[in-house]
Backbone as numpy.savetxt, mean C-alpha at the origin, in Angstrom:
# Nx Ny Nz CAx CAy CAz Cx Cy Cz
-43.68 -20.81 4.59 -44.49 -19.59 4.63 -43.62 -18.35 4.53
-43.86 -17.43 3.74 -43.01 -16.28 3.62 -43.24 -15.22 4.75
-42.14 -14.77 5.29 -42.15 -13.71 6.29 -42.54 -12.39 5.72
-42.80 -11.39 6.73 -43.14 -9.96 6.31 -41.96 -9.42 5.50
-40.74 -9.71 5.92 -39.59 -9.09 5.30 -39.46 -9.67 3.89
-39.70 -11.03 3.65 -39.61 -11.65 2.41 -40.80 -11.00 1.43
-41.93 -10.86 1.96 -43.01 -10.25 1.18 -42.64 -8.97 0.60
-42.01 -8.06 1.51 -41.65 -6.75 1.11 -40.54 -6.74 0.00
-39.61 -7.74 0.17 -38.52 -7.90 -1.02 -39.24 -8.34 -2.23
-40.24 -9.18 -2.11 -40.84 -9.64 -3.44 -41.61 -8.47 -4.10
-42.24 -7.62 -3.20 -43.00 -6.59 -3.76 -42.02 -5.55 -4.47
-40.93 -5.32 -3.87 -39.96 -4.44 -4.34 -39.34 -4.97 -5.64
-39.02 -6.21 -5.69 -38.58 -6.92 -7.03 -39.59 -6.77 -8.04
-41.00 -7.09 -7.75 -41.90 -6.91 -8.72 -42.05 -5.51 -9.25
-42.07 -4.61 -8.37 -42.07 -3.15 -8.80 -40.92 -2.82 -9.65
-39.73 -3.23 -9.38 -38.56 -3.03 -10.19 -38.66 -3.54 -11.61
-39.23 -4.90 -11.60 -39.37 -5.51 -12.96 -40.47 -4.85 -13.74
-41.39 -4.36 -13.06 -42.56 -3.59 -13.81 -42.01 -2.43 -14.56
-41.12 -1.69 -13.75 -40.56 -0.49 -14.20 -39.68 -0.81 -15.48
-38.91 -1.88 -15.27 -37.99 -2.17 -16.49 -38.78 -2.57 -17.63
-39.90 -3.33 -17.46 -40.63 -3.67 -18.65 -41.21 -2.58 -19.34
-41.77 -1.66 -18.53 -42.22 -0.37 -19.15 -41.21 0.47 -19.85
-39.97 0.53 -19.29 -38.92 1.25 -19.86 -38.50 0.59 -21.12
-38.40 -0.76 -21.11 -38.05 -1.59 -22.44 -39.08 -1.17 -23.58
-40.31 -0.94 -23.12 -41.30 -0.68 -24.33 -41.20 0.74 -24.72
-40.88 1.64 -23.78 -40.99 3.18 -24.11 -39.69 3.69 -24.68
-38.53 3.09 -24.18 -37.10 3.63 -24.57 -36.20 2.47 -24.60
-36.07 1.89 -25.73 -35.25 0.72 -25.78 -33.72 1.06 -25.59
-33.30 2.21 -26.17 -31.87 2.53 -25.96 -31.57 2.80 -24.40
-32.56 3.40 -23.78 -32.31 3.69 -22.36 -32.30 2.35 -21.50
-33.12 1.40 -21.96 -33.13 0.15 -21.33 -31.77 -0.72 -21.50
-31.32 -0.58 -22.70 -30.04 -1.28 -22.98 -28.94 -0.73 -22.18
-28.97 0.71 -22.12 -27.89 1.47 -21.48 -27.91 0.94 -19.96
-29.11 0.85 -19.34 -29.31 0.53 -18.00 -28.78 -0.83 -17.70
-29.14 -1.84 -18.67 -28.51 -3.14 -18.38 -27.06 -3.26 -18.56
-26.51 -2.54 -19.59 -25.01 -2.58 -19.81 -24.35 -1.87 -18.61
-24.83 -0.74 -18.13 -24.24 -0.13 -17.11 -24.14 -1.03 -15.81
-25.29 -1.66 -15.58 -25.20 -2.45 -14.26 -24.38 -3.67 -14.48
-24.30 -4.29 -15.73 -23.35 -5.36 -15.90 -21.98 -4.98 -15.75
-21.66 -3.86 -16.22 -20.19 -3.33 -16.02 -19.87 -2.99 -14.67
-20.91 -2.37 -13.94 -20.59 -2.08 -12.64 -20.53 -3.36 -11.70
-21.36 -4.32 -12.08 -21.29 -5.73 -11.31 -19.99 -6.32 -11.52
-19.43 -6.28 -12.71 -18.17 -6.96 -13.04 -17.04 -6.20 -12.27
-17.10 -4.86 -12.12 -16.12 -4.07 -11.36 -16.25 -4.47 -9.87
-17.52 -4.63 -9.27 -17.68 -4.81 -7.97 -17.21 -6.24 -7.51
-17.17 -7.15 -8.45 -16.77 -8.55 -8.20 -15.34 -8.70 -8.52
-14.57 -7.75 -9.02 -13.26 -7.94 -9.49 -12.28 -8.13 -8.10
-11.40 -9.01 -8.27 -10.46 -9.36 -7.27 -9.22 -8.51 -7.40
-8.60 -8.30 -6.23 -7.21 -7.69 -6.26 -6.20 -8.71 -6.98
-5.22 -8.06 -7.64 -4.20 -8.87 -8.35 -2.81 -8.45 -7.86
-1.86 -9.38 -7.70 -0.54 -8.99 -7.20 0.12 -8.14 -8.39
0.86 -7.10 -7.89 1.66 -6.35 -8.76 3.11 -6.21 -8.38
3.55 -6.19 -7.13 4.86 -6.04 -6.65 4.86 -6.39 -5.22
6.12 -7.01 -4.85 6.37 -7.31 -3.42 7.56 -6.57 -2.87
7.45 -5.88 -1.87 8.49 -5.03 -1.38 8.84 -5.51 0.10
10.16 -5.52 0.40 10.62 -5.98 1.77 11.19 -4.80 2.44
10.67 -4.68 3.74 11.28 -3.68 4.65 11.35 -4.18 6.05
11.52 -3.37 6.91 11.73 -3.80 8.34 10.72 -3.05 9.34
10.22 -3.73 10.26 9.56 -3.17 11.42 10.67 -2.91 12.47
10.69 -1.60 13.03 11.72 -1.31 13.85 11.45 -1.30 15.50
10.14 -0.94 15.56 9.58 -0.82 16.99 8.17 -1.22 17.07
7.59 -1.73 18.11 8.31 -2.12 19.39 9.10 -3.42 19.37
9.14 -4.02 18.19 9.87 -5.27 18.07 10.57 -5.16 16.64
11.39 -6.01 16.34 12.04 -5.94 14.96 11.56 -7.26 14.25
11.16 -6.97 12.97 10.75 -8.04 12.17 10.73 -7.64 10.69
11.03 -8.64 9.91 10.80 -8.47 8.47 9.40 -8.24 8.00
9.07 -7.35 7.16 7.80 -6.98 6.69 7.77 -7.03 5.12
6.92 -7.88 4.66 6.63 -7.89 3.25 5.43 -7.13 2.86
5.54 -6.18 1.89 4.41 -5.40 1.61 3.94 -5.87 0.20
2.77 -6.59 0.03 2.29 -7.01 -1.31 1.41 -5.94 -1.88
2.06 -5.18 -2.82 1.33 -4.15 -3.45 0.44 -4.66 -4.56
-0.92 -4.41 -4.48 -1.86 -5.20 -5.52 -2.57 -4.04 -6.31
-2.97 -4.57 -7.44 -3.86 -3.92 -8.28 -5.28 -4.23 -8.02
-6.15 -3.19 -7.74 -7.56 -3.48 -7.54 -8.41 -2.44 -8.15
-9.33 -2.94 -9.13 -10.10 -2.03 -9.80 -11.16 -1.27 -9.15
-11.33 -1.90 -7.83 -12.55 -1.18 -6.96 -11.79 0.09 -6.36
-10.61 0.29 -6.41 -10.05 1.58 -5.96 -10.21 2.61 -7.15
-10.87 3.68 -6.82 -11.20 4.60 -7.83 -9.84 5.38 -8.39
-9.87 5.61 -9.56 -8.77 6.44 -10.07 -9.05 7.96 -9.82
-7.98 8.68 -9.56 -8.24 10.20 -9.33 -8.89 10.88 -10.57
-9.91 11.60 -10.20 -10.77 12.24 -11.24 -9.98 13.37 -11.91
-9.18 14.05 -11.01 -8.35 15.18 -11.67 -6.98 15.12 -11.37
-6.21 16.00 -11.92 -4.68 15.88 -11.58 -4.33 16.46 -10.24
-5.30 16.96 -9.52 -4.98 17.48 -8.15 -5.50 16.58 -7.15
-6.24 15.62 -7.48 -6.81 14.62 -6.44 -5.79 13.75 -5.93
-5.75 13.47 -4.63 -4.77 12.47 -4.14 -5.03 11.08 -4.46
-3.87 10.26 -4.38 -4.18 8.86 -4.69 -4.85 8.14 -3.56
-5.81 7.36 -4.01 -6.56 6.43 -3.10 -5.71 5.16 -2.75
-5.76 4.81 -1.48 -4.99 3.48 -1.25 -5.78 2.76 -0.01
-5.67 1.54 0.06 -6.33 0.78 1.17 -5.31 -0.44 1.43
-5.58 -0.91 2.62 -4.62 -2.16 3.11 -5.43 -3.10 3.85
-4.98 -4.26 3.91 -5.54 -5.35 4.72 -4.77 -5.34 6.07
-5.13 -6.23 6.94 -4.52 -6.36 8.36 -3.02 -6.86 8.06
-2.23 -6.57 9.08 -0.80 -7.16 9.06 -0.93 -8.51 9.75
-0.37 -9.49 8.95 -0.43 -10.98 9.43 0.92 -11.55 9.63
0.96 -12.63 10.43 2.23 -13.40 10.56 2.40 -14.38 9.38
3.57 -14.62 8.94 3.88 -15.59 7.93 5.11 -16.37 8.28
5.25 -17.56 7.67 6.33 -18.44 7.90 6.53 -19.33 6.62
7.83 -19.36 6.17 8.12 -20.20 5.02 9.60 -20.71 5.22
10.34 -21.22 4.21 11.54 -21.70 4.34 12.57 -20.57 4.61
12.21 -19.31 4.54 13.13 -18.25 4.85 13.03 -17.82 6.41
12.02 -18.44 7.06 11.81 -18.01 8.34 10.44 -17.37 8.59
10.41 -16.64 9.79 9.06 -15.93 10.11 9.12 -14.43 9.56
8.04 -13.93 9.45 7.94 -12.57 8.91 6.52 -11.98 9.04
6.33 -10.76 8.81 5.03 -10.07 8.88 4.74 -9.86 7.33
3.42 -9.81 6.98 3.06 -9.42 5.66 1.78 -8.69 5.64
1.57 -7.72 4.71 0.47 -6.92 4.62 0.18 -6.61 3.20
-1.14 -6.51 2.83 -1.47 -6.16 1.44 -1.81 -4.77 1.30
-1.42 -4.12 0.29 -1.84 -2.64 0.07 -2.26 -2.66 -1.37
-3.48 -1.89 -1.70 -3.93 -1.82 -2.92 -4.09 -0.52 -3.56
-3.87 -0.34 -4.86 -4.02 0.94 -5.60 -4.87 0.67 -6.86
-5.36 1.73 -7.37 -6.00 1.56 -8.73 -4.99 1.10 -9.74
-5.48 0.18 -10.72 -4.67 -0.34 -11.78 -4.08 0.77 -12.67
-4.67 1.77 -12.93 -4.17 2.73 -13.89 -3.15 3.57 -13.19
-3.20 3.80 -11.93 -2.23 4.45 -11.10 -0.91 3.54 -11.10
-1.00 2.23 -10.95 0.11 1.39 -10.95 0.82 1.39 -12.33
-0.10 1.40 -13.44 0.43 1.21 -14.73 1.31 2.52 -15.02
0.78 3.59 -14.62 1.39 5.01 -14.86 2.82 5.03 -14.07
2.73 4.47 -12.79 3.94 4.55 -12.02 5.03 3.62 -12.48
4.61 2.51 -13.20 5.51 1.52 -13.71 6.41 2.01 -14.70
6.07 3.14 -15.39 6.79 3.72 -16.51 8.12 4.33 -16.14
8.09 4.84 -14.90 9.44 5.50 -14.50 9.77 5.05 -13.11
11.08 4.78 -12.80 11.59 4.33 -11.63 11.25 5.38 -10.58
11.34 6.64 -10.87 11.17 7.70 -9.82 9.65 7.64 -9.28
8.77 7.41 -10.16 7.43 7.27 -9.80 7.13 6.00 -9.04
7.73 5.02 -9.49 7.60 3.67 -8.72 8.12 3.83 -7.39
9.17 4.41 -7.18 9.86 4.68 -5.85 8.86 5.59 -4.99
8.32 6.51 -5.64 7.36 7.46 -4.94 6.18 6.61 -4.48
5.64 5.78 -5.28 4.40 5.05 -4.93 4.81 4.01 -3.73
5.92 3.43 -3.77 6.37 2.52 -2.62 6.43 3.30 -1.44
7.01 4.48 -1.48 7.15 5.33 -0.41 5.74 5.79 0.15
4.90 5.95 -0.78 3.54 6.35 -0.23 2.75 5.23 0.39
3.08 3.96 -0.09 2.48 2.84 0.61 3.11 2.62 2.09
4.47 2.88 2.22 5.01 2.75 3.45 4.54 3.78 4.36
4.36 5.10 3.96 3.83 6.14 4.79 2.41 5.80 5.20
1.70 5.30 4.24 0.30 4.87 4.52 0.22 3.91 5.71
1.22 2.94 5.70 1.16 1.92 6.83 1.61 2.55 8.01
2.56 3.37 7.98 3.02 4.16 9.16 1.85 4.92 9.89
1.03 5.60 9.10 -0.01 6.51 9.60 -1.20 5.62 9.97
-1.61 4.77 9.14 -2.90 4.05 9.40 -2.77 2.74 10.31
-1.55 2.08 10.11 -1.40 0.80 11.00 -0.56 1.08 12.03
-0.06 2.31 12.22 0.84 2.74 13.32 2.05 1.88 13.41
2.49 1.54 12.18 3.84 0.80 12.33 5.07 1.61 12.22
6.04 1.29 12.90 7.28 2.03 12.88 8.23 1.37 12.00
8.27 1.83 10.77 8.97 1.07 9.63 10.27 1.86 9.23
11.17 1.05 8.71 12.33 1.63 8.16 11.93 2.31 6.81
12.60 3.44 6.48 12.28 4.13 5.26 13.02 3.44 4.02
13.98 2.54 4.39 14.53 1.84 3.25 13.83 0.49 3.02
14.00 0.08 1.73 13.09 -1.12 1.31 13.96 -1.79 0.22
13.42 -2.98 -0.14 14.07 -3.83 -1.22 13.02 -4.30 -2.01
13.04 -4.15 -3.33 11.99 -4.79 -4.29 12.37 -6.20 -4.53
11.42 -7.13 -4.27 11.74 -8.51 -4.40 11.38 -8.95 -5.92
12.35 -8.87 -6.72 12.42 -9.08 -8.08 11.96 -10.50 -8.44
12.19 -11.44 -7.63 11.95 -12.89 -7.85 10.53 -13.34 -7.39
9.81 -12.47 -6.75 8.37 -12.75 -6.50 7.69 -11.46 -6.61
6.26 -11.74 -6.88 5.39 -10.60 -7.03 4.38 -10.63 -5.85
4.30 -11.71 -5.08 3.39 -11.76 -4.00 3.93 -12.70 -2.88
4.06 -12.22 -1.63 4.58 -13.08 -0.63 3.36 -13.78 0.10
3.28 -15.13 0.02 2.16 -15.77 0.56 1.36 -16.51 -0.56
-0.02 -16.71 -0.30 -0.88 -17.43 -1.13 -1.80 -16.31 -1.89
-1.66 -15.98 -3.20 -2.44 -15.08 -3.89 -4.00 -15.34 -3.70
-4.29 -16.60 -3.72 -5.70 -16.94 -3.39 -6.34 -16.22 -2.36
-5.54 -15.93 -1.28 -6.15 -15.18 -0.08 -6.64 -13.81 -0.40
-6.23 -13.22 -1.61 -6.74 -11.89 -2.03 -8.29 -11.97 -2.22
-8.94 -13.06 -2.43 -10.31 -13.05 -2.63 -11.21 -12.32 -1.62
-10.88 -12.50 -0.37 -11.64 -11.91 0.67 -10.82 -10.88 1.58
-9.63 -10.66 1.10 -8.71 -9.86 1.96 -9.06 -8.49 2.29
-9.62 -7.81 1.29 -9.86 -6.33 1.45 -11.39 -6.08 1.69
-12.25 -7.17 1.73 -13.71 -7.01 1.51 -14.58 -6.84 2.63
-14.18 -6.93 3.93 -14.96 -6.84 5.04 -15.70 -5.56 5.16
-14.72 -4.45 5.04 -15.33 -3.09 5.13 -16.22 -2.70 3.95
-15.98 -3.29 2.80 -16.81 -3.07 1.69 -18.16 -3.68 1.81
-18.20 -4.97 2.35 -19.45 -5.63 2.55 -20.24 -4.78 3.51
-19.65 -4.39 4.59 -20.46 -3.52 5.57 -21.08 -2.28 4.99
-20.33 -1.58 4.12 -20.84 -0.37 3.52 -21.92 -0.78 2.50
-21.76 -1.88 1.73 -22.68 -2.30 0.77 -23.97 -2.63 1.46
-24.02 -3.40 2.62 -25.24 -3.55 3.31 -25.90 -2.31 3.76
-25.37 -1.33 4.16 -26.05 -0.14 4.58 -26.67 0.51 3.27
-25.87 0.52 2.08 -26.35 1.17 1.01 -27.60 0.40 0.37
-27.45 -1.00 0.50 -28.54 -1.79 -0.01 -29.77 -1.57 0.80
-29.74 -1.38 2.01 -30.81 -1.15 2.95 -31.47 0.17 2.43
-30.54 1.06 2.28 -31.12 2.54 1.72 -31.64 2.51 0.52
-31.22 1.66 -0.40 -31.81 1.45 -1.76 -33.08 0.77 -1.65
-33.22 -0.10 -0.74 -34.46 -0.85 -0.61 -35.64 0.18 -0.17
-35.24 1.04 0.71 -36.22 2.15 1.28 -36.67 3.09 0.20
-35.70 3.36 -0.74 -35.97 4.37 -1.75 -36.57 3.68 -3.03
-36.62 2.39 -3.14 -37.05 1.75 -4.34 -38.60 2.00 -4.56
-39.25 1.93 -3.52 -40.81 2.13 -3.57 -41.15 3.40 -4.16
-40.22 4.41 -4.08 -40.53 5.80 -4.39 -40.04 6.03 -5.90
-39.36 4.99 -6.51 -38.79 5.21 -7.81 -39.96 5.02 -8.83
-39.90 5.84 -9.87 -40.90 5.76 -11.04 -40.15 5.68 -12.28
-40.73 5.19 -13.41 -40.11 5.04 -14.65 -39.50 6.38 -15.12
-40.20 7.42 -14.84 -39.64 8.78 -15.31 -38.37 9.06 -14.63
-38.39 8.89 -13.25 -37.16 9.11 -12.54 -36.04 8.22 -12.90
-36.42 6.78 -13.17 -35.31 5.90 -13.62 -34.71 6.43 -14.94
-35.63 6.92 -15.83 -35.17 7.41 -17.08 -34.22 8.51 -16.95
-34.60 9.43 -16.10 -33.69 10.68 -15.90 -32.36 10.22 -15.40
-32.39 9.32 -14.51 -31.15 8.85 -13.94 -30.14 8.19 -15.00
-30.80 7.59 -15.96 -29.99 6.94 -17.00 -29.37 7.93 -17.93
-29.74 9.17 -17.90 -29.21 10.16 -18.83 -28.05 10.91 -18.22
-27.49 10.39 -17.06 -26.33 10.95 -16.43 -25.17 10.48 -17.38
-24.08 11.37 -17.30 -22.94 11.09 -18.10 -22.22 9.89 -17.68
-21.30 9.28 -18.60 -20.57 8.12 -18.29 -19.62 8.39 -17.08
-19.08 9.67 -16.99 -18.21 9.81 -15.88 -18.90 9.92 -14.55
-20.07 10.42 -14.52 -20.89 10.27 -13.35 -21.27 8.96 -13.03
-21.59 8.11 -14.05 -21.92 6.79 -13.73 -20.75 6.07 -13.01
-19.62 6.35 -13.68 -18.44 5.57 -13.04 -18.17 6.10 -11.61
-18.64 7.20 -11.19 -18.29 7.81 -9.84 -19.35 7.36 -8.82
-20.38 6.62 -9.22 -21.36 6.28 -8.30 -21.24 4.82 -7.75
-20.22 4.15 -8.21 -19.87 2.86 -7.65 -19.54 2.84 -6.21
-19.86 1.67 -5.52 -19.48 1.62 -4.15 -17.97 1.40 -4.11
-17.25 2.22 -3.23 -15.82 2.15 -3.10 -15.48 1.50 -1.68
-14.29 0.75 -1.78 -13.89 0.14 -0.48 -13.43 1.31 0.46
-13.18 0.83 1.78 -12.61 1.84 2.66 -11.15 2.25 2.41
-11.15 3.38 1.73 -9.84 3.91 1.33 -9.37 5.19 2.00
-8.07 5.45 1.90 -7.52 6.70 2.48 -7.06 7.56 1.36
-7.33 8.88 1.23 -6.84 9.79 0.41 -5.48 10.27 0.88
-4.36 9.57 0.51 -3.09 9.92 1.08 -2.47 11.03 0.41
-2.40 12.10 0.93 -2.02 13.26 0.31 -0.58 13.49 -0.08
0.31 12.47 0.38 1.74 12.69 0.13 2.06 12.26 -1.32
1.12 11.64 -2.01 1.28 11.37 -3.54 0.09 11.96 -4.24
0.22 12.96 -5.06 -0.77 13.57 -5.76 -0.78 13.02 -7.18
-1.93 12.87 -7.80 -1.90 12.38 -9.20 -1.30 13.25 -10.24
-1.16 14.48 -10.09 -0.57 15.41 -10.99 1.05 15.08 -11.04
1.40 14.39 -9.92 2.87 14.17 -9.92 3.25 12.99 -10.88
2.20 12.22 -11.36 2.45 11.25 -12.24 2.47 11.51 -13.65
2.23 12.87 -13.99 2.25 13.36 -15.34 3.27 14.28 -15.68
3.89 13.89 -16.83 5.00 14.81 -17.34 6.18 14.81 -16.59
6.48 13.77 -15.86 7.71 13.76 -15.01 7.84 14.85 -13.94
6.67 15.14 -13.43 6.59 16.32 -12.47 6.48 15.86 -11.03
7.03 14.64 -10.66 7.06 14.13 -9.39 7.98 14.96 -8.50
7.44 15.40 -7.38 8.26 16.12 -6.33 8.31 15.45 -5.16
9.25 14.37 -5.05 9.36 13.55 -3.91 9.77 14.28 -2.68
9.07 14.06 -1.38 9.41 14.68 -0.24 10.57 13.78 0.48
11.63 14.23 0.18 12.85 13.44 0.47 13.54 13.89 1.75
14.66 13.38 2.17 15.36 13.68 3.33 15.86 15.17 3.11
16.19 15.60 1.89 16.84 16.86 1.74 15.71 17.94 1.85
14.37 17.56 1.60 13.41 18.55 1.74 13.14 18.93 3.27
13.40 18.07 4.11 13.19 18.42 5.56 14.51 18.73 6.35
15.63 19.03 5.58 16.82 19.40 6.13 17.76 18.28 6.69
17.42 17.20 6.27 18.28 15.95 6.82 19.46 15.83 5.77
20.67 15.48 6.26 21.75 15.20 5.40 22.43 14.06 5.70
23.31 13.61 4.54 23.86 12.29 4.88 25.14 12.54 5.62
25.41 11.82 6.56 26.63 12.00 7.43 27.84 11.40 6.79
29.04 11.89 7.27 30.29 11.28 6.77 30.59 9.88 7.28
30.94 9.02 6.58 31.16 7.59 7.03 32.27 6.94 6.27
32.76 5.90 6.88 33.80 4.98 6.12 33.39 3.51 6.41
33.66 2.67 5.41 33.41 1.29 5.41 34.62 0.61 5.25
34.99 -0.43 6.21 36.17 -1.27 6.16 35.61 -2.75 6.25
36.37 -3.62 5.53 36.30 -4.98 5.61 37.38 -5.56 6.36
37.11 -6.08 7.50 38.32 -6.71 8.26 38.24 -8.09 8.21
39.48 -8.69 7.98 39.57 -10.17 7.87 39.36 -10.79 9.14
39.11 -12.08 9.06 38.98 -12.93 10.39 40.34 -12.94 11.06
40.35 -13.03 12.37 41.49 -13.32 13.12 41.23 -14.35 14.19
42.05 -14.47 15.31 41.90 -15.60 16.17 40.61 -15.36 17.07
40.21 -14.10 17.14 39.00 -13.97 18.07 37.67 -13.58 17.28
37.87 -13.02 16.09 36.66 -12.61 15.35 36.67 -13.17 13.91
35.49 -13.28 13.39 35.32 -13.68 11.94 35.37 -12.43 11.12
35.39 -12.73 9.86 35.39 -11.50 8.82 34.18 -10.74 9.21
34.41 -9.41 9.06 33.33 -8.51 9.37 33.37 -7.15 8.67
32.28 -6.51 8.36 32.26 -5.19 7.94 32.22 -4.18 9.19
33.09 -3.14 9.15 32.86 -2.16 10.07 32.62 -0.77 9.51
31.56 -0.18 9.90 31.13 1.08 9.39 31.21 2.10 10.56
31.90 3.15 10.37 32.10 4.32 11.25 31.43 5.55 10.74
30.51 6.04 11.51 29.65 7.10 11.02 29.92 8.32 11.91
30.20 9.45 11.33 30.52 10.83 12.11 29.14 11.50 12.25
28.77 11.79 13.60 27.42 12.52 13.83 27.58 13.72 14.71
28.22 14.75 14.11 28.47 15.98 14.89 27.16 16.60 15.42
27.28 17.00 16.65 26.04 17.45 17.29 25.00 16.42 18.00
25.37 15.14 17.83 24.60 14.09 18.35 25.47 13.61 19.67
24.66 13.52 20.80 25.43 13.25 22.00 24.93 12.06 22.71
23.95 11.31 22.19 23.40 10.10 22.81 22.95 9.17 21.89
23.15 7.78 22.03 22.77 6.85 21.18 21.26 6.71 21.14
20.54 7.32 22.10 19.12 7.30 22.08 18.54 8.15 20.92
19.37 9.14 20.41 18.93 9.92 19.17 19.09 9.13 17.96
19.71 7.96 17.93 19.92 7.29 16.76 18.98 6.20 16.50
18.41 6.10 15.31 17.50 5.06 15.02 18.30 4.22 13.90
18.74 2.98 14.32 19.55 2.20 13.38 18.81 0.97 13.02
18.86 0.70 11.82 18.19 -0.64 11.24 19.27 -1.32 10.28
19.36 -2.54 10.59 20.44 -3.41 9.64 19.68 -4.67 9.17
19.84 -4.77 7.78 19.40 -5.92 7.12 20.68 -6.58 6.49
20.47 -7.73 5.86 21.59 -8.44 5.24 22.21 -7.63 4.21
21.37 -6.74 3.50 21.90 -5.97 2.33 22.21 -4.51 2.57
21.70 -3.98 3.79 21.75 -2.47 3.99 21.65 -2.06 5.36
22.42 -0.92 5.64 22.37 -0.26 6.81 21.65 1.01 6.70
20.77 1.26 7.68 20.05 2.55 7.68 20.18 3.24 9.00
20.39 4.50 8.89 20.44 5.24 10.12 19.75 6.64 9.99
18.90 6.92 11.00 18.09 8.23 10.99 18.31 8.85 12.33
18.75 10.19 12.44 18.83 10.95 13.57 17.83 12.05 13.32
16.82 12.20 14.19 15.76 13.16 13.89 16.19 14.52 13.67
15.79 15.22 12.60 16.12 16.71 12.33 17.52 16.87 12.02
18.29 15.72 11.77 19.88 16.00 11.55 20.41 15.06 10.39
20.35 13.72 10.48 20.96 13.12 9.50 20.06 11.82 9.09
20.51 11.43 7.84 19.83 10.12 7.31 20.80 9.47 6.46
20.95 8.21 6.62 21.96 7.36 5.80 21.29 6.10 5.33
21.38 5.69 4.14 20.85 4.53 3.63 22.11 3.93 2.73
22.80 2.90 3.45 24.02 2.31 2.79 23.97 0.97 2.39
23.86 0.66 1.01 23.99 -0.73 0.62 25.38 -1.39 1.03
25.35 -2.53 1.51 26.48 -3.14 2.01 27.12 -3.93 0.93
28.44 -3.97 0.82 29.20 -4.68 -0.21 29.28 -6.17 0.10
28.97 -6.57 1.32 28.93 -8.00 1.48 27.59 -8.38 2.36
27.07 -9.52 2.12 25.87 -9.92 2.92 26.33 -10.16 4.36
25.64 -9.69 5.31 25.94 -9.76 6.76 24.92 -10.53 7.53
25.42 -10.86 8.82 24.50 -11.52 9.71 24.02 -10.43 10.76
22.81 -9.92 10.41 22.20 -8.79 11.09 22.02 -9.03 12.68
21.60 -10.31 12.90 21.39 -10.67 14.51 22.55 -10.69 15.21
23.77 -10.82 14.67 25.06 -10.90 15.38 25.77 -9.52 15.27
25.19 -8.50 14.72 25.84 -7.24 14.50 25.77 -6.42 15.86
26.77 -5.53 16.05 26.76 -4.68 17.21 27.03 -3.23 16.84
26.69 -2.39 17.66 26.86 -0.87 17.40 27.34 -0.25 18.77
28.33 0.62 18.64 28.87 1.24 19.84 28.78 2.87 19.41
28.38 3.74 20.39 28.30 5.07 20.31 29.38 5.77 21.15
30.26 6.63 20.57 31.32 7.30 21.32 30.81 8.64 21.48
30.44 9.11 22.68 29.89 10.47 22.88 30.94 11.53 22.81
32.32 11.16 23.04 33.44 12.04 22.90 33.63 12.59 21.53
33.55 11.57 20.74 33.78 11.93 19.10 32.52 12.12 18.33
31.28 11.84 19.02 30.06 11.83 18.33 30.06 10.96 17.13
30.50 9.75 17.32 30.54 8.80 16.22 29.92 7.28 16.62
29.44 6.81 15.60 28.69 5.53 15.76 29.49 4.42 14.97
29.84 3.30 15.58 30.61 2.28 14.93 29.79 1.09 14.97
29.64 0.43 13.82 28.79 -0.63 13.65 29.71 -1.82 13.07
29.68 -3.00 13.78 30.32 -4.10 13.39 29.55 -5.26 12.90
29.60 -5.76 11.74 28.58 -6.72 11.19 29.34 -7.90 10.59
29.26 -9.00 11.28 29.81 -10.35 10.70 29.28 -10.52 9.34
30.18 -11.04 8.49 29.75 -11.37 7.14 29.36 -12.70 6.99
28.63 -13.12 5.86 28.21 -14.48 5.62 29.07 -15.19 4.56
30.23 -14.64 4.41 31.23 -15.16 3.41 31.42 -16.73 3.47
31.66 -17.17 4.75 32.12 -18.52 4.95 30.98 -19.45 5.38
29.72 -18.94 5.10 28.55 -19.90 5.51 28.27 -20.82 4.32
27.92 -22.19 4.77 27.60 -23.03 3.79 26.30 -22.64 2.97
């Protein structure tokens, strides 16, 4: 036996079909346009995110961990309408992962496909987009991340791409439910004339009425920066940071120590190790001193970051980092 809610839904559906039948008889072109528009919109609404690029970086606080950022292409993310609109971006939760490389954290970040295609044309724009993703995670997920990163050329997605099916959709479904309930309330008020007037809206306006996922307008990357090579990256130079003086030495193994890289960094005006934010990976050393210095140093040898040590000399305002190499590992 049908419930009252089911009866209401049946009446609404019959009302809609009656209007469509009347529209098909009175204006065939408008009827076709209505059907085509809804089919296209439905295809977009059901589209899944697709892997685009995997980026590796580090979580620095309150714990240290490797973080893989799976940058994805998702047609449900709207493209900026004008050159002054900010780029939209959304992300899934940060999850734990484990494979033959060890344990790590992983997060999915999605952009509009056209934005990604545009950014792929120039390395500067690609770097800017990755930086925007990292900044977004810092702001929205409250992650304390290294500003240095490594593009994983051998993989496009860390983990199982099949997980993308439901990964970003929880917020979308909640919003859709609200809008569907609102649509149901408005359906009884809809007339064939009103439906016909709505069909005469421009294609651009139609494209703008689709349900969007929960996204953030991240203002650090504007769409006008993707045109004509006009990217203006907010870099360390823009905020007054400079690269400190440093030297790198490879010291051979002796009776007490194995082969190691030793990096000495001069930090005039710095008086405490507490002012230094140091991050070491197998391939890179990164150092940031707020409002003073920033260093991103690719290492000439792969090192063992877990066995690395750092000492700060307050008399000379210098930081010395010793990093055992992996040269003799099997």
